[in-house]
N, C-alpha and C positions, 0 to 999 in steps of 0.2 A: 646437611646444611639447612638451617632453619630459614624462613622467609626473609627476616630482616638481616640475617647474616649475609645472605646472597645479595641483598640490596647494597650493603656497605662494601662487600667484596667486589661487586661490579664497578662501583665508583672508584674504589682504590685501585683496581686493575687498570681502569682507564687512565687515572692520574699517573701511575707508575710505568705505563707503556712507553715504548720508544717514540711513538707519535700519538700523544694524547688526543689531538684533534681528530685524527682518522679513527682512533678507537671509539671516540664519542659518537662519531657519525655512524659507525657500525652498530653501536648500542641503540641508537635512536631508531634503527630500522625494526626493532622488536619491542621497544619499551616506550611508554609515555609516562609523564610525571604522575598521572592519576593511578598508575599501577603500583606505586610504592605504598607500602603500609606504614612506613616510618615517615612522618611529615617532614622532618629535617632532611633526610636523605632525598626525599622528593624535591625539596626546595633547592638542594645542591644540583640535582639533575637538571632542573629547569634553568638554573644559572649557567651551568656548563653547556647546556644544549644550545644556548644563544651565542656561545663563544665563537669568534671569527678566526681564531688561530690557537695553537697549542700553548702559547704563553698565558692564556687566560684560563687554563685548566690546571690549577694547582692549589696548594693549601692557602696561599696568600689571598686568592680571589674569593674564598668562601668567607672571608672577613667582610661580610656584607649584611646590611640590615634585612635584606630579602631572605637570608638564611635563618636568622633568628637573633636572640640576644647574645651578649658577650659570653655568658656561661654556656649557652647552647652551642655557640661556635667552638668554644674550647672543648666541649664534649665531642662535637663532630670531628674536630681535628684529631683527637685521640682515637676515635673509632676508625677513621680513614687510615691512620698510621698502622694501627694494629690489624687492620683487615687486608693489607696487601698480601696477595697470594704468594706462597713460596715459589710456585711455578706459574708463570703467566697463563691465563685462561682466555680463550677467545671471547670477546665481549658478548657475542650472540648467544653463547652457551649459558652464561649467567643471566643474560637478558631474557632468554626463553624460560628459565626457571622462575624469574620474577613474574613474567606474564602468566605462567601456569598457576602460580600461587594467587595472583590477583583474580583469575577466573574462579578458583576454588572459593575464595572469600565472597565473591559476588553470588555464586551458587548458594552457599550456606545462608547468606543474608536473605535471598529471595525465598529459599525453602522455609526458613524460620518464620518469615512473614506470611506464609501461606500462598505465595505467588506461584509456586510450582507444586501442583497437587495431582496432575495427570499427564498423560502422554503429550497432549496438545500443548500444555504449558512448557513441557520439557523441550519440545520441538521448537517452540517460539524462542525459548532461552538459547538453544543451540544456534538459531539464526542470529540472535542478538550478539552472541559471542563471536560469530564469524565476522560481523561488522566491527566489533570491539577490537578484534585482532587484525583488522585490515589497515595496513600502513601505506597502501599504494596511493601516493599523491602525485604521480607522474602526470604532467599536463602536456607532454611533448607531442602527443598524438592528436591533440584537439583539432588542429587545422585539417589534418588528414581525415578525421572522423566527420568533420563538418562537410568537407567536399564530397565524401561518400553519401552523407545524408541528403544534401541538396541534389546530388546527381543520380540518386537511385530512382528506379521506376516505382512510383508509389502505388500501393494496392489499396484502393478505396473499397470499402464494404458497403453495398447497398442494403439498407436495413429493412425497407418496406417496398413491396411491389407498387410501381407507379408513383411512388413518393420519393423524391430525390433527397433522402436523408442519408448522408454518407459520413463515414468516419474511418479512422485508421487504428491499427493496433497500438497499444501503449497509451491510449486515451481513456478517459472516463466520461461517459454520458449519464446524466441524471434525468430520469423521466419522472416528473412530479405532478401530482393531482390530488384533489380532495377525495375522500372515501367514495368509492363507487363511480369514479369518473372514467375508468377504463385503463388504468395503468397496466394491470396484468393482461388485459386483452391485447394491448399494444405490444407487450413483451411476447406473448404467445404468437401473435401475428408475425413478429420479427423472427421468432424461432422457425415458423413454417416457411417463411420466405428464404431464410438462410439455408434451411435443410434442402429445399428444392434447388438452391444454387450450389449445393455441395460445399457450403462454407461450414466447417466444424464449429458447433455451438453447444453450450451447456447452460442450463438454468438451475440455480440453487434456490429452492423454494422453502421459505421459513413459515409460510402461511397455509399452503395448500398441499394436499397429497399429490404425488406424481401422476396418479391416474386422472385426477381432476385437471391438472395442467395439460396432460396429453389429450383429454377429451376436448379441450378448447382448441388445440391445434388441429384435431380431426374435424371439428365443426367448421373451422375456418376453411379447410380444404374442400368441404362439401359445397362451398359457393363457387368453386371452379367449374367451368363447363364440363358436362358429362362425367362429373365426379360422384361416385357413390360411396357409401360407408366402406364397402369391401375394397374398392379401388384405392381409396384413401389409405386404408390400412396396408395395402400392398406397397404403396408409395413409401410410407414410413418404414415398412419392414425392409425394403431394399436400401434404406438409408440409415439403418441402425448404427452404423459406424460413424455417422456424421453428427448426430445429436445425442444429448444425454440430459436427463432430468433427475435431480437429486433432492429428496425430501428428508434425508437421514443425516443431514449435517447439523451439528449442534450450533446454537446461535452465537457463541462467543466469537469475537473478531479473530482470535487465533485460529479457530477451526475454519472460519471462512477463508482466511489467508492460505491455510494448508490446502483446502479444496481447490482454490483458484490455481495454486501451483500444481496440484495433481492433474487438473483438467488441462493446463498448459502443457504439461509433460506428455499428456495423451494426444496432443496435437490440436486442441481446441483454440480457435482464433478469437471467439467471442464468448464471454461469460456474463450471464444475466443474474443479478441478485434481487430477489423479491422478498422483503424490501428492507431498505437501509435502517429504518428506525426499529426494526425487530432484532437487529444485531446488538449484542451486549458488549460492554467494555468495563474496565475497572476504574474509570474516572470518578471523581467525587460527585459532581453534579451531572445531570443529564446533558447539559450543554457541553461539558468537557468530554463526556462519553461519545456523543455524536461527532464532535470535532475530531476526536482521536480515530473513530471508525472511518470517517470520511477520508482523512489523510492517509490512513493505512490502506484503504481500498485503492486510492490513486497510486500509491507507491507499489502496490501489488500489480496493478495494470502495467506500470512501467517496468518493473522487475521481470515479469513473465512475458512481456510483449503481447498482451492480449487486449482486445477492446472490452472494457468492463462497462456494462450497462446496469446502473443501480436505480431501482425504483424507490421513490420517496414520497412521503405524505406531505401535503400542504396543510397549513392551519385552516380550520373551518372558517367559512365566511362569517363576518360579524353580522349581527342583527341589523336589518335595514340596508345591508350592503351585499345582498345575495348575488346579484348579477355582476358584481365587480370582477373584472378580469384579473386572474392571479398575477402576482409579481414575484420577483426573486426573494423579496423580503418575507414572503409567506412561507418559505421553506421552514419546516417545523424543526424546532429544537436547536438549530445551529446555523449561523451565517457562513461557517467554513465550508459547508457543502457547495455553495455557490463558488467559493474561492478555489476549491480543489477540482471542480468539474471543468472539462474542456468544452462541453456543451450542456446546456440545461433546456429541456423541453417541457413546457408547462401545458397541461391539458385543461381545456375549458369548453363548456357547453351551456348556453343559456337554457336549453331544453331541460337540463338536469334539475333546474330549480322550479319546474312546474309541479303542481300538486300531484298530478298523475304523469310520471315520466313515461313518454312513449317508448316503444321498443326500438324504434329507429330515430337517432338523433344526429344533429349536426355537431361535429366536434372539431375544435380548433387545436392544432398542434403548434404552440407558440415557441419558437426558438428564441428564448429570452437571453441566452448567452451563447456565443460561438467564438471561441478563441481564435479560430482560423477562418473566420468569415463574418458575414453580416447577420443581423437579426431579421427574422421574417416569420410569417405564419402560414402553415399549410392548412388548407381547408379540406376537411375529411368528413366521411360519413361513417357512423358507428352503429352497426347492427348488433344491438345488445343481446338479442336472442342467440345469435350464432357467434357472438364475441368476435366479430369481424370489423376491421377498419380499412376503408378504401378511399380513393380520391372522390371528393364531392363534385358532382356534376352541376355546373352552373346553369 
């Protein structure tokens, strides 16, 4: 049976069944109108899908301008009559055939357009198909789920020692600053803090080698009392199951999504991405690309129930405005980063704009957006030599 033959057979089978309404309800559990390759058959499906009883699913009801012209309706009538199966077939069987054919067409279209050229593309397509084939619209458990949500014991993750920056899994935090302001230092400090707390964490680095990232984590540990290079290495060696640093992930958003999922499957609760604007997407403009990347990172955090920390660049300060404190509007390439993030932390230091930047600077961590709390500023101290960030002593 060819694709369009199955489409007409499915509709004819519904129409000729003992209870067309029930048959249509069954067909709707596996088929949507956009899965029909024949536009007229798809129009009839849409019309019958809205029927409130069996009396509205027959040849008379397709005489409707939503199906097509008079000639089109005449042809459709003939197709339905000639397509009635000799032996009744369960609507789901024909519906599944229609669904499979729709998936094949979608695959061929993407492959011919060059959108599926490697394993990562194929994996992303497979995930898209899972969503395409998802017909679960049951809303009956919403109240139960909500009661469980508000009644659960929330696990807040402390991201920095002595700084009350907390978050939950499923959220996305954006840490943004101008070049050299300390974004990666803050991320590696968080990595060290979480590792010592035995909170599983991973960092995906698109800019630095994993040894460079690890060096920053070690340097941060050397500021702890009685900590030496050797004891720091011993600490990390005993926690190798807790943290992971990846510098081998390709920059396409599909690859990043796959790695986030892999880390979540390995038990990681926090995933850091350094940094957002280095990720690539297939949008037409850079604005569209970054918007797509930002949204997909947020969805990945929700899907895999991890806390996602995305580092991001801010636009460089304008001439004559060097010491202006950063704002959300300074987020580079896209305003959707602000929209998708649960928290946005902007980094700022007046010392950064001195002609000779000192090795130790005051650094403000400005919580410019906080979906579950207020806006405030943490006063911190940034040791640029050791890449360490700590509470500023007043």
